[in-house]
C-alpha positions in Angstrom: 4.9 0.0 -29.3 1.7 -1.7 -28.2 2.5 -4.4 -25.6 -1.1 -5.3 -24.8 -3.9 -4.9 -27.3 -6.5 -2.4 -26.1 -9.3 -4.9 -25.7 -7.1 -7.2 -23.6 -6.0 -4.2 -21.5 -9.6 -3.2 -20.8 -10.6 -6.8 -20.1 -7.7 -7.3 -17.6 -8.4 -3.9 -16.0 -12.0 -4.9 -15.3 -11.1 -8.5 -14.2 -8.3 -7.8 -11.9 -8.6 -5.8 -8.7 -7.0 -2.5 -9.2 -3.9 -2.5 -7.1 -3.3 -1.5 -4.5 -6.8 -1.9 -3.1 -6.7 -5.6 -2.4 -9.0 -6.5 0.5 -6.5 -9.0 1.9 -3.8 -6.3 2.0 -6.1 -3.8 3.7 -7.2 -6.4 6.2 -3.6 -7.3 7.1 -2.6 -3.6 7.5 -5.7 -2.9 9.7 -5.2 -5.9 11.8 -1.4 -5.5 12.5 -0.5 -1.8 12.4 -1.5 -1.3 16.1 0.9 -4.0 17.3 3.7 -3.1 14.9 7.0 -2.1 16.7 7.4 1.1 14.6 3.8 2.1 13.9 2.1 0.8 17.1 3.2 3.6 19.4 2.4 6.2 16.7 -1.1 4.6 16.2 -1.8 4.8 20.0 -0.6 8.4 20.2 -2.7 9.5 17.3 -5.7 7.5 18.6 -5.5 9.6 21.9 -4.9 12.9 20.2 -5.2 13.3 16.5 -2.8 16.4 16.5 -0.1 14.6 18.6 1.9 13.0 15.8 2.0 15.0 12.6 2.3 14.0 9.7 0.4 10.9 11.0 -3.4 10.7 11.1 -6.2 8.1 11.4 -8.9 7.4 8.8 -11.4 4.6 9.1 -9.1 2.8 11.6 -6.0 3.0 9.3 -2.9 4.9 10.2 -1.8 7.3 7.5 1.4 9.2 7.0 0.9 12.2 4.7 -2.2 10.4 3.3 -0.3 7.1 2.7 -1.3 3.8 4.3 1.3 2.8 6.9 2.3 -0.8 6.4 3.4 -2.9 9.4 6.7 -4.8 9.2 5.3 -8.1 7.8 7.6 -9.4 5.0 4.8 -11.4 3.4 2.5 -8.4 3.3 5.2 -6.2 1.8 5.9 -8.9 -0.8 2.2 -9.1 -1.7 2.0 -5.3 -2.2 5.1 -5.4 -4.4 3.8 -8.3 -6.4 0.4 -6.6 -7.0 2.1 -3.4 -8.2 4.7 -5.2 -10.3 3.0 -8.2 -11.7 -0.4 -6.7 -12.7 -0.9 -6.8 -16.5 -2.0 -3.2 -16.3 1.2 -2.1 -14.5 3.6 -3.7 -17.0 7.1 -4.8 -15.9 8.9 -1.5 -15.8 11.5 -2.3 -13.2 12.5 -1.1 -9.7 11.9 2.6 -10.2 8.4 2.2 -11.6 7.4 -0.4 -9.0 8.6 1.9 -6.2 6.7 4.8 -7.7 3.5 2.7 -7.9 3.9 1.4 -4.3 4.6 4.8 -2.9 1.4 6.3 -4.4 -0.5 4.5 -1.6 1.8 2.9 0.9 4.5 3.9 3.3 6.9 2.0 5.5 10.3 2.8 6.9 13.2 2.2 4.5 10.7 1.4 1.7 13.1 2.2 -1.1 
């Protein structure tokens, strides 16, 4: 069953930022992860010694866990990530499991599920 005609899908795909690469999300993550209660100490340890805290690493100033962006505990930021992955016309509205799968492709935070 076609839910979105192909031309409209392509138009929306080009017009919308491809989640989860929103600049405002990346800026908020970058600006707050170092002071986060959970990720802050890990960020500082990895900054001093990149081999100190596996599976964590730094890339371009972002803290990663197994290659996933670590999201500080900011409810509005997490809500924005969830909305981008759930509400995008290209994502469809497939429910909790699909939204979790889309979010967990790029992001990590404790008790994410």
